[in-house]
C-alpha positions, 0 to 999 in steps of 0.5 A, a space after each residue: 764183916 766187922 760186925 761178926 766179932 766171932 770171926 776175929 775178936 778171939 784171935 786179936 785178944 789172944 794176940 794181946 789186943 784189948 777191945 776199946 771201942 765197939 760201934 756199928 761197923 767199927 771196932 778199935 783195939 789197943 795193946 795193954 800199954 796203949 802203944 798200938 791201936 788197931 781199927 777194924 772196918 768193913 773193906 768198903 767203908 769210906 773211912 778206910 780210904 781216909 785212913 790210908 790217904 792220911 797215912 800216906 800224907 804223913 809218910 810223904 810230908 815231913 811238915 805235916 808229919 811234924 805238925 801232927 806229932 806236935 799236936 799229939 804230944 801237946 794233947 797227950 799232956 792233957 787229962 781227958 775226961 773222954 777219949 772222944 774229946 781228944 779225937 775231936 781236938 785232932 780233927 781240924 788238923 787231920 782235915 787240913 792234912 787230908 785236904 792237902 793230900 787230896 790237892 792235885 800234884 803239879 
């Protein structure tokens, strides 16, 4: 239960993760140096499938992986007033990559 923070929050904090996002059904943690982030979601949340499809596509497609890397590097060079704006800027490419990942393979 992602909303039962008592079940996981302390252990993640002791492991060095810092809680950055607290939303209903979603928590996001980062390491202090911000090199790693961790999303906690309910097992049956539709976002779990999206994250895994996206991850698998990046692992299997050099073209998509390089496009995502280029975009992230370009976006990382900017100053963002809110992290949500950064996430929004990645959205169109993420949706394009997800659409390709879901196309039937021939």
